[in-house]
N, C-alpha and C positions, 0 to 999 in steps of 0.2 A: 268552321264554316269560313275561314280567314280570308281564304284565296278569293273566295266571292265580292264582287263590287257591289251589287246592291239585290234587293228580296220584294218581290212583291208577294204579300200572302193576303189570304181571303180568311178572314175568322166569322164563322158560322157556329148558327145556335138560335134558341128563341129565350124571350125575353125573363129574366131570373135564373138564366143560367151562367151569367159573369163572363160574358165576351168582351165586356169592357175593361172590367177587369186586367184578363190576357193581354189585351191592347194596352192598357197602362204600363203592366210589366215590361212587356217587349216594348213599347216607346221608351220608358225610362229606362231600360238597359241598353238600347240604342243610344239614345242621346248621351249616357256617361261615355260609350265608347265612342264619342267624337261621331256619330255618322246622323247624316240628314234624316229627318223623319214626317213625313205626310200621312195622314190619316184621315179617311171618311167613313163617317158612320149612315147607316140604315136602319132605321127600325120600324119593323112591320106594326102591330096593331102596338097602341101603348100600353101594353099591360101584360102582365106573365104569360107566355105560351106563343105570343108575336113572333114574328121572324125577326132577330137582329141578326146584321152583317157589318165587318168593320173590314174598308180595305186600306192597308200598313204597306207602305213604299219606305224602303229603308235603303239607303245607298250611302257610300262614302264620298259620291260625286253629292250636285245638287240635284235636289228631286222637283222636278216641275209640274205634274199633275196630282191630286191626291187619288184619282179612280183608277184602277186596272181593267184594262183593256181583254176582252173574251181572247182568251188563247195565251195568255201573258203571265198568268198566276204561276210561282214557284211553288207554291204551297197551298194549299186547302187545310186548315186547321179548324176542326168542326166538335161541338159538344153535343152534337146530335145529328146520327147517320142520314137523315131524309135530308137534309139543309146540306150537308156533304155535297150528295148526288146532286142537291139543286145547282151548284156552283160548278158541277164538271166541267161545264163548255167553258168559263174560265181558265183552267189549267194548260199551261202550256207543254208540248209534248218532252217527257222527261220532267215532269212536275209529279208532286208528291202528294198525296190524299193521307192525312191523320186525323182519324174520326174515333169517337166515341163509337160502341156497340149498345148504349143504350138508348132506346126510343123515348122520344117524350110525346106521346101519342094525344096529341090536341085537336083533333080530325077524324070524324067518323069511318073515312075511307083509306086510314091509314095505310099502307103498303104492308104485305106482309115481310114480315122484320128477316128471314133468312136468302130471300128473293133480294132483299133492300142490300144486304152487307155481301150477297154475292157477285151485286153489280160494284160495290166500292172494292172489293176485292180482286175485281177485273184488271182494276187500274195498277200496272205495275208500280212495285216498290209502296204500296198502300200499306198503311200501318193501321188495325184497329184494334183497340184496347177497351175491356170492361171497366170503364171509369166509375160506373157506380158502386162495384164492389171493392175496388182500389181507397176511392174514397172515404169508403167505410171502413175500413182496416186503417185507415190511415187518420183517424177519429172524426170526421165530418162528412156527411155526405153531401153536404154543401161545395163541398172542394173538389167537385168532377172537373172543372174548369182548369183546375192547377193541376190534377193529373194529367189533362190533355196539352197542357202546356209542357209537363216533363216529357212526356210520350214523343212531343215534336222539339223539345229541346237541341237535338243533336243535328236536326236540320236546319235549326236558325243560325241568320248572320250575327246577334249578340251572343257572347260565350254564357254559358252554365253559371258562370260565377255572377256575373252581372245580373242576370236574370232570378240568382236567387237575392241578389240585395234589391235588388224590384220587391220580389214578395214579401221580404222583411219591411220596406219601407211602406207598402200598400197595408199589410197585416199587422204589421207590428203594434200600431196604435189599436187595433182591436183586442188586444190583449195574447197573453202568451200561450195559452190554449186553442185559439184560432190560428197563432201564426205558427207552434209547431206542427199542427194538424196539415196547414198547407205547404210547409217545407215535406213532412214524408209525403205528402201525396204528389209532391213534384219528382220525389225520388223514387215512390213507386210507379208514377207513370215513367219514368225515362227508364227504368227497368222491366217494365212491361213490354217495352218498346225496343229494348236492346236485341 
């Protein structure tokens, strides 16, 4: 997407899903490409299962604010479908939603999954991926975030090679098995969204 000058991305999920790892990979790739980057994080409950959101603003020019106004996000990238729905009012007309179909049921009145996914499918250009199955096939159920990064990769301002390099930077120090699982997860997400 090199013709784009700027991109505003909402990353959403719950604690423990690796939202900040996605942010690191995108930020690192963007900085290596010479883009300006601003990031703001919002943590819900400071424990596994609480809402976690990150506002990422990337630009070929200067970025003045780190928060994305409602109605201005180019992309909502979510590892949890209810969290994707929560931020739809941030999406600008023509913006995209890329989300996992795998719910993280952490509240007693979690909505019906089929109804939830139907609301997301109603957004033109939305992409819904079974991150849980793909992550397990890649070798780590914990790599759902990297599956979703792969699913969104063709819509991101930083190029795919830069994203892969940032995945190597983040996961390389954790051992070959974890790195390989995350690279496979990235490719699986990319293929599933194609």
